[in-house]
C-alpha positions as CSV (number, residue, x, y, z in Angstrom):
1,M,-42.1,-123.2,105.4
2,S,-40.7,-124.1,102.3
3,D,-42.6,-127.0,100.2
4,I,-42.4,-130.3,101.6
5,G,-42.1,-133.0,99.1
6,S,-40.6,-134.7,95.7
7,D,-42.8,-132.8,93.1
8,E,-39.5,-132.6,91.2
9,F,-39.3,-136.4,91.2
10,D,-39.0,-137.4,87.5
11,D,-40.8,-140.2,87.7
12,E,-41.5,-140.7,84.0
13,Q,-37.3,-140.1,82.2
14,N,-36.8,-142.7,85.8
15,K,-39.1,-145.5,84.4
16,L,-40.4,-145.8,88.2
17,G,-43.2,-145.6,89.5
18,E,-47.0,-146.7,88.5
19,Y,-49.4,-144.5,86.1
20,E,-52.9,-145.4,85.2
21,G,-54.1,-142.8,82.1
22,D,-53.9,-141.7,79.1
23,R,-50.9,-141.4,76.4
24,N,-50.0,-139.8,73.4
25,E,-48.4,-142.3,70.5
26,A,-44.9,-142.0,71.7
27,G,-46.1,-143.6,74.4
28,E,-46.0,-141.0,77.0
29,R,-48.2,-139.9,79.7
30,H,-50.6,-137.3,77.8
31,G,-53.8,-136.5,79.2
32,A,-55.5,-137.0,81.8
33,G,-53.7,-139.6,84.4
34,R,-52.9,-141.0,87.8
35,A,-49.6,-141.4,88.7
36,V,-47.8,-143.1,91.7
37,L,-44.5,-142.5,92.5
38,P,-41.6,-144.8,94.4
39,N,-42.1,-142.8,97.9
40,G,-45.3,-142.9,97.5
41,D,-46.7,-139.4,96.4
42,V,-49.4,-139.3,94.0
43,Y,-50.2,-137.0,91.2
44,Q,-54.2,-136.7,89.3
45,G,-54.2,-134.6,86.6
46,Q,-53.1,-133.4,83.2
47,Y,-50.1,-134.5,81.6
48,E,-48.2,-133.5,78.2
49,N,-46.3,-134.9,76.4
50,G,-44.9,-137.0,79.9
51,Q,-44.9,-134.1,81.9
52,R,-47.2,-132.8,84.9
53,H,-49.0,-129.9,83.0
54,G,-52.3,-128.0,83.0
55,E,-54.7,-128.8,86.0
56,G,-54.0,-131.4,88.7
57,T,-53.8,-132.5,92.5
58,Y,-50.6,-133.5,94.1
59,R,-50.4,-135.7,97.3
60,F,-47.2,-136.1,99.3
61,K,-46.9,-139.0,101.7
62,N,-46.2,-136.4,104.2
63,G,-50.0,-135.0,104.6
64,A,-48.9,-131.9,102.4
65,R,-51.4,-131.3,99.4
66,Y,-51.2,-129.3,95.7
67,V,-54.2,-128.0,94.1
68,G,-54.0,-126.0,91.1
69,G,-51.6,-125.3,87.6
70,Y,-48.7,-127.1,86.3
71,Y,-46.5,-126.0,84.0
72,Q,-43.7,-128.6,82.0
73,N,-43.6,-130.4,85.6
74,K,-43.8,-127.3,87.7
75,K,-45.8,-125.3,89.5
76,Q,-47.2,-122.4,87.9
77,G,-50.2,-119.9,87.5
78,Q,-52.9,-120.0,90.4
79,G,-52.8,-123.2,92.9
80,T,-53.5,-123.9,96.7
81,F,-50.2,-125.6,98.5
82,Y,-51.4,-127.0,101.6
83,Y,-48.1,-128.1,104.6
84,P,-48.4,-130.5,107.0
85,D,-48.3,-127.6,110.3
86,G,-51.6,-126.5,109.0
87,S,-50.3,-123.2,107.0
88,K,-52.0,-122.8,103.4
89,Y,-50.7,-120.8,100.6
90,E,-53.4,-119.8,98.0
91,G,-51.9,-117.7,95.0
92,S,-49.5,-117.5,92.2
93,W,-47.0,-119.7,91.3
94,V,-43.6,-119.1,89.2
95,E,-41.4,-122.1,88.6
96,D,-42.8,-123.8,91.3
97,L,-41.9,-120.8,93.4
98,R,-44.8,-118.5,95.6
99,Q,-44.4,-115.1,92.9
100,G,-47.2,-113.0,92.4
101,H,-49.9,-112.5,94.6
102,G,-50.9,-114.1,96.9
103,V,-52.2,-115.0,100.8
104,Y,-50.6,-117.4,103.3
105,T,-52.1,-118.5,106.6
106,Y,-50.0,-119.5,109.0
107,P,-50.3,-122.0,111.9
108,N,-51.1,-119.3,114.5
109,G,-53.9,-117.8,112.6
110,D,-52.1,-115.1,110.9
111,T,-52.4,-113.7,107.5
112,Y,-50.3,-111.9,104.7
113,D,-51.7,-110.8,101.7
114,G,-49.9,-109.5,99.3
115,E,-47.1,-110.2,96.7
116,W,-44.1,-112.4,96.7
117,M,-41.0,-112.9,95.2
118,H,-38.9,-116.7,94.8
119,H,-40.8,-117.3,97.9
120,L,-40.5,-114.3,100.0
121,R,-42.9,-111.5,100.7
122,H,-41.9,-109.1,98.5
123,G,-43.3,-105.8,97.9
124,Q,-46.8,-104.3,98.5
125,G,-48.7,-106.4,101.2
126,V,-50.9,-106.5,104.7
127,Y,-49.2,-109.0,107.6
128,H,-52.4,-109.2,110.2
129,H,-51.5,-110.5,113.6
130,H,-54.6,-112.7,114.6
131,K,-54.0,-112.8,118.2
132,T,-53.4,-108.9,118.6
133,G,-55.7,-107.8,115.7
134,S,-52.7,-105.9,114.9
135,K,-51.3,-105.2,111.4
136,Y,-48.4,-104.3,109.1
137,K,-49.3,-102.2,105.7
138,G,-46.4,-101.4,103.6
139,S,-43.8,-102.4,101.8
140,W,-41.7,-105.7,102.0
141,V,-37.6,-106.3,100.8
142,N,-37.6,-110.6,100.6
143,G,-39.4,-111.2,103.5
144,K,-38.8,-108.2,106.0
145,M,-40.7,-104.9,106.3
146,E,-38.4,-102.7,104.4
147,S,-38.9,-99.0,102.9
148,A,-42.6,-97.2,103.8
149,G,-45.1,-98.8,105.7
150,E,-47.6,-98.4,108.7
151,F,-48.4,-100.7,111.8
152,I,-51.8,-100.5,112.7
153,H,-53.5,-101.0,116.0
154,S,-57.0,-100.5,118.1
155,N,-56.9,-96.9,119.0
156,H,-53.3,-96.0,117.2
157,R,-51.3,-96.4,114.1
158,Y,-47.5,-95.7,113.2
159,K,-46.6,-94.4,109.7
160,G,-43.0,-94.3,108.8
161,T,-40.1,-96.5,107.5
162,F,-38.7,-99.7,107.9
163,V,-35.4,-100.9,108.1
164,N,-34.7,-104.8,108.3
165,N,-37.8,-105.4,109.9
166,Y,-38.1,-102.5,112.5
167,P,-39.1,-98.4,112.6
168,C,-36.4,-96.7,111.3
169,G,-36.1,-92.8,110.6
170,P,-38.7,-89.9,110.9
171,G,-42.2,-91.1,111.5
172,R,-45.6,-90.0,113.5
173,Y,-48.1,-91.6,115.7
174,V,-51.6,-91.2,115.6
175,F,-54.1,-91.4,118.4
176,D,-57.8,-91.7,118.5
177,M,-57.9,-88.8,120.8
178,D,-57.2,-86.5,117.7
179,C,-53.5,-86.2,118.1
180,E,-50.7,-86.7,116.2
181,Q,-47.4,-87.5,117.8
182,H,-44.5,-86.8,115.6
183,G,-40.8,-88.2,116.2
184,E,-38.0,-90.1,115.1
185,Y,-37.3,-93.9,115.7
186,F,-32.9,-94.9,116.1
187,Q,-31.5,-98.5,116.0
188,T,-28.9,-99.6,117.9
189,E,-27.4,-103.4,118.2
190,Q,-26.5,-104.9,121.3
191,D,-24.4,-107.9,121.6
192,Q,-25.8,-110.9,123.9
193,A,-23.7,-113.9,125.0
194,E,-22.2,-116.4,122.7
195,G,-24.1,-118.8,120.6
196,E,-23.6,-122.0,119.9
197,W,-20.4,-121.6,117.3
198,G,-18.7,-119.1,119.4
199,E,-20.4,-116.2,117.6
200,L,-21.8,-113.5,119.3
201,A,-25.8,-112.9,118.5
202,S,-26.9,-109.4,118.2
203,T,-30.5,-107.6,118.6
204,V,-31.9,-104.0,117.4
205,A,-32.8,-102.1,120.1
206,L,-35.1,-99.2,119.5
207,K,-35.4,-95.8,121.0
208,W,-38.0,-93.2,120.4
209,V,-37.3,-89.6,120.4
210,P,-40.5,-87.3,120.4
211,K,-40.1,-83.9,118.5
212,C,-43.7,-82.6,119.0
213,I,-47.0,-83.1,119.2
214,T,-50.0,-81.8,116.6
215,G,-53.3,-81.8,115.8
216,P,-54.7,-84.4,113.3
217,T,-53.5,-84.4,109.2
218,P,-55.7,-85.9,106.5
219,W,-54.9,-89.3,106.3
220,T,-54.1,-91.0,103.5
221,T,-51.9,-94.5,102.9
222,D,-49.7,-93.2,99.6
223,R,-48.3,-89.9,102.1
224,D,-45.0,-89.5,102.1
225,P,-43.1,-92.2,104.7
226,A,-40.7,-89.7,105.9
227,A,-44.2,-89.0,108.2
228,G,-44.0,-92.2,109.2
229,E,-46.0,-94.0,112.0
230,K,-45.8,-97.6,113.7
231,D,-45.6,-99.6,116.6
232,S,-42.8,-98.8,119.3
233,A,-41.7,-102.3,117.9
234,P,-43.6,-104.3,115.7
235,A,-44.6,-107.8,117.2
236,E,-42.8,-110.6,115.5
237,E,-44.8,-112.6,113.3
238,N,-44.7,-116.7,112.6
239,T,-42.5,-117.0,109.2
240,E,-42.3,-120.0,107.1
241,S,-38.8,-121.9,106.6
């Protein structure tokens, strides 16, 4: 989910809110201080020349909380954001956005441990499904499973290429019984009933075409993604808004 709150509110510029703490010679908030914003949010931490800068804790009136670094009034560096729905992000921030490496824990217990870009899962990462124990390990693009990856289950795994969250193209299943099934996934869109605004909603239908069964091959995570392996239709994870 997105960061709910108002930590971008420029309380110093608007001459609003209450502040207790250090100031510089120009009268700006500078050093350690505590500010209560007009909307009830509270920030306690470091300031520099009137802006949140350094380590601090920002508490939103809706129950959300951020603990970590700031740079010129924006979340920057390492920090942890606790969301009102019980989810949590621990990791890197750049200009108020989740960016770099971080771990997101969702309300249902699912976790994503990997790279982020502009608040979205982007790069290499592992998404673990708490309920089933299954996990996806591989590439992400703009929040979706994309390119090379593998879906790992309790007694088998699938490795291959993914497109828009689903397996697509050549891949293979590897089973604990020491055999592999090679084949290819095909994606087709199926139109559904009209939605609220008259548009046709569509869903992806997957078709697995097996080609051959072989004995086991040495398993390495950096092998050609064309040899892919994945679950027929990865369980859809709980995503943040």
